[in-house]
C-alpha positions in Angstrom: 0.4 0.0 0.2 2.6 2.7 0.9 4.8 2.1 -2.3 1.1 2.3 -4.1 0.9 5.5 -1.5 4.2 6.3 -2.6 3.5 6.0 -6.9 0.3 8.1 -6.7 1.6 11.0 -5.0 4.6 11.3 -7.9 2.0 10.3 -10.8 -0.3 13.6 -8.9 3.0 15.7 -8.9 2.8 15.3 -12.6 0.0 15.8 -13.4 -0.7 19.1 -11.4 2.5 20.9 -13.1 1.3 19.8 -16.2 -2.8 21.4 -15.7 -1.5 24.0 -13.6 -3.4 27.6 -14.9 -3.5 30.4 -13.0 -7.3 31.0 -15.3 -8.3 28.0 -13.4 -6.8 28.1 -9.6 -10.2 27.8 -8.1 -9.8 27.5 -3.9 -6.7 28.1 -1.1 -6.1 25.7 1.5 -4.1 26.6 4.1 -3.1 24.7 7.1 -2.8 25.9 10.7 0.1 26.2 13.4 2.8 27.8 12.3 1.4 28.7 9.7 -1.3 30.7 9.8 -0.6 31.6 13.2 3.0 30.9 14.6 1.6 29.1 17.2 4.6 26.0 17.2 7.5 29.5 17.7 5.5 29.9 21.3 5.5 26.1 21.9 9.1 25.4 21.6 9.0 29.2 23.8 7.1 26.7 26.3 9.8 24.4 26.6 12.5 27.0 27.0 10.5 28.6 30.1 9.6 24.7 31.3 14.0 24.6 30.9 15.6 27.5 31.8 15.1 27.6 36.1 17.1 24.0 35.4 20.2 25.4 33.3 19.0 24.0 30.3 18.7 25.4 26.9 16.7 24.4 24.0 17.2 25.0 21.1 14.5 25.7 18.1 16.1 22.0 16.8 15.0 20.2 19.3 11.8 20.8 19.4 11.2 21.3 15.7 11.3 17.8 14.9 7.4 17.8 16.6 6.1 20.3 13.8 3.7 18.3 11.9 3.5 14.7 13.5 1.6 13.4 16.6 5.6 12.1 17.9 5.2 12.6 21.3 8.4 14.9 22.9 10.4 11.8 24.5 13.2 13.4 24.9 12.3 16.2 26.1 9.7 15.1 28.6 12.8 12.8 29.3 15.0 15.5 30.4 12.5 18.1 31.4 12.8 15.0 34.4 16.3 14.9 35.0 16.9 18.4 35.1 14.2 18.8 38.4 14.5 16.0 39.3 11.2 14.9 39.2 9.5 11.3 37.5 6.2 13.3 36.7 3.6 11.6 33.9 4.4 12.5 29.8 1.3 14.2 30.2 1.9 16.3 33.0 5.2 17.7 31.8 2.8 17.8 28.6 0.0 20.0 30.4 2.7 22.1 31.8 3.6 23.0 28.5 0.1 23.3 27.4 -0.9 26.2 29.9 2.1 28.2 29.1 2.0 28.0 25.8 -1.8 29.2 25.0 -0.8 31.5 27.7 1.9 33.2 24.9 -1.2 32.1 22.4 -3.5 34.9 23.1 -1.6 37.4 22.3 -0.2 36.7 18.7 -1.6 37.5 15.6 -1.8 36.0 12.7 1.4 35.8 11.2 2.5 38.6 8.6 0.5 39.2 5.4 -2.1 36.9 5.9 -5.1 38.9 6.3 -4.0 40.6 3.0 -3.7 37.2 1.1 -7.3 35.9 2.1 -9.2 39.3 1.2 -7.4 39.0 -2.1 -8.5 35.2 -2.1 -12.0 36.4 -1.0 -11.8 39.7 -3.5 -11.3 37.2 -6.6 -14.2 34.1 -4.6 -12.0 31.5 -4.5 -12.7 29.5 -1.9 -10.9 28.6 1.1 -10.2 25.7 3.5 -8.7 25.2 6.6 -6.6 21.9 6.2 -4.8 21.4 10.0 -4.4 18.2 11.9 -5.3 19.9 15.2 -8.7 19.7 17.0 -11.6 22.2 16.8 -11.4 23.2 19.9 -7.9 24.6 19.1 -7.8 26.4 16.1 -11.8 27.8 15.9 -10.9 30.1 18.7 -8.4 31.6 17.9 -9.6 32.3 14.2 -12.6 33.9 16.3 -10.4 36.2 18.4 -8.5 37.6 15.4 -11.9 37.4 13.5 -10.1 35.0 10.8 -13.0 32.6 10.5 -15.6 34.5 8.2 -13.0 34.1 5.2 -13.7 29.7 5.1 -15.3 28.2 3.3 -14.4 24.4 5.4 -12.7 23.3 8.4 -11.1 19.9 8.3 -9.7 18.8 11.1 -8.8 16.1 13.9 -12.5 15.5 13.9 -12.6 13.7 10.4 -9.5 12.2 10.3 -7.9 9.3 11.1 -5.3 9.1 13.5 -3.2 6.5 11.3 -4.5 8.8 8.2 -3.0 12.1 9.1 -0.5 14.4 8.1 2.5 13.1 6.1 -0.6 11.0 4.6 -2.9 12.9 2.5 -6.8 12.2 3.2 -7.1 15.5 5.4 -6.3 17.1 1.2 -8.4 14.8 0.0 -11.2 15.8 1.5 -10.8 19.5 1.6 -11.0 18.7 -2.4 -14.3 17.6 -1.8 -15.9 19.6 0.6 -14.7 22.2 -1.9 -15.5 21.0 -5.0 -12.7 21.4 -6.8 -9.6 19.1 -8.6 -6.7 19.1 -7.1 -5.5 21.2 -9.9 -7.2 24.2 -9.0 -6.5 24.8 -5.7 -3.2 25.8 -3.9 -2.1 24.1 -0.5 -0.2 26.6 1.6 1.8 24.8 3.8 4.9 25.0 7.3 6.2 22.1 7.3 7.8 18.6 5.2 4.5 16.1 7.1 2.1 19.0 5.8 4.0 19.2 2.5 4.4 15.7 1.6 0.9 15.5 2.4 0.2 18.5 -0.1 2.1 16.5 -2.7 0.4 13.5 -2.8 -2.4 15.0 -2.9 -1.7 16.7 -6.1 -2.0 20.1 -5.0 1.0 23.2 -6.0 2.4 24.2 -2.7 3.8 26.2 -0.3 6.3 26.6 2.6 5.7 30.1 4.5 8.5 28.5 6.8 8.5 30.0 10.4 11.4 30.0 14.0 11.4 26.0 13.9 10.2 25.1 10.2 13.4 26.6 8.9 15.5 24.2 9.6 13.6 21.2 8.3 13.1 20.1 4.8 10.4 21.6 3.0 12.6 21.4 -0.1 9.7 19.3 -2.1 7.0 22.3 -2.2 7.2 24.4 -5.2 7.8 26.8 -3.3 9.5 28.1 0.1 9.1 31.1 1.2 9.9 32.6 5.0 7.0 35.0 5.1 4.2 35.4 3.7 5.2 38.5 3.1 7.5 38.3 0.6 5.1 38.2 -1.9 2.3 38.8 -3.0 -0.6 36.5 -3.6 -1.1 37.5 -7.4 2.9 37.5 -7.8 2.8 33.6 -5.8 -0.2 32.7 -8.5 1.7 33.6 -11.8 5.3 32.1 -10.3 3.5 28.7 -10.1 1.9 29.3 -13.5 5.9 29.3 -15.4 6.6 26.6 -13.3 5.0 24.3 -15.6 
């Protein structure tokens, strides 16, 4: 099955390069964490704050490997217990980190030029979807606080995709495409991490990686275009670039 999926992914990549044009673009599909809102850097800062009192420095690379993945932070949990001379469970440590992270998340806004991308998409009647591995009770309150919810035609999250079929598997993107009523070559996906990029590319969707503090350390070269910020290009410029890459 894995070989068949990989083959399907390569075929899809070839087809979208042949078929994508600016004139048939109908939808944009966005990841959430680290892409629209930089919650991932907040998680890094939370780990940093948790371990700093014990004289332990955490590098962005140590946390970056957890981005876009359901793999537990086993090494960091062990590091905390060793440094603090405690024997807390993984869930107890995780709850401390999440509490610190959410206090930071409450004070951040969307990433640079996100709203400009969304405004332009709406002005051109493009459909917009969210495709994330996070739960609704995580992303929806943040979108509501930032007044971004109304931009989206549909939300596909953890509740909609089986755990073993989440990113880097393409199911979240297949589901988003179906709900939007568009084909892969009629959409652009926006991601920030290797698992997300792989999911979108396997689904055959032209993909833009917009990295952040953490994911800038990771390999997102499978994306068609890699940016450090949406502010580097306007959405029309980006669409033209993707069209020229056929």
